[in-house]
Residue, then its C-alpha position, 0 to 999 in steps of 0.5 A: m689113346k693115352y691122355k695126361e693132365y694139362d699142366r695149368n700152373a706151367v703155363e702161367e709161370y711160362a707166360r709171366k716169364w716171357a710176357y714181356s720178352r721173347n724166348p730165344k728158342y722160338y722165331n718172333f712173328d712180331n714183323v710178320g702178322g704178329d707173335c700172339t698165337s705163337f706166344a700162346s702156343q709156347c705157353i700151351y706147349a709148356g702145360s702140355k709138353t706134346m706136339n703133334y707133328k702131323k704135317d698140315l693138320g698137327w701142332y708143332y714148332i721146329n723152327g721159324n720156317n718149319k711149323s705148323p700153321s696152328w702153331s702161329g695162325v689164330e684160325f688155325l690154332y682154334q681148328f686144331l684145338t677144338n678138333n684135335k682127337g689124337i696127340g697133343p692138346q684138345a679143347i672145347e670152345t666153352s662159355q667164360n664162366e667155365i674157363e680156367i688159367g692156362d686157358i686161351a681167349q680169342i678176340s675179333f676186333d671187327g666181329k667177322h675175323f678172330a684176330h688176337t690170341l691170349v692166355v688166361v693167367k689170372i681169374e679174379n671174377k670169371f663172371t666179369l671180363r674186367g675180372i679175367k686177366i691175360a698175357s700175350h705177345t704183339f701187344d705185350s701184356l701181363d695181368k692185363s684185364i680183357s675189358n681193356y680191349t676194344l672187342k666185337k666177339i670173344r671165344w673161350l677155349h678150355i683145354k681139357t686134356v693132352g693126347v699122348 
């Protein structure tokens, strides 16, 4: 397996460009459960330029009706990123102080289910939630502090590399 670097600058640029609008290349999932994880996947794709077309366990988008569950599902994205040993982005769940721009945060509002995916676009102080700024869809945001969310739990996904 060969690997390439994850382009964190491309992730941030994409997130900043599309945080308050929708890229017409992708279906808008706002009315069918939310667009947050699809937007995060679009950002990750901007930084990885590699999809994994494995039918049920991969991470890919062809159109709104032909995509992997991990493209737009919070828990499915987590499972793909943290278990992927093949083609595409590979991540580890990590602590808040290990995150970088282009990494992913997933939050739980009830303490049981993770329901929202965010893209880290700016870090002023990684030791406070106030110092970590995100971009997201569904609740469209850019440079919003994670501390602005009323959350019960958070998990951090650090994208380490991209399998090619």
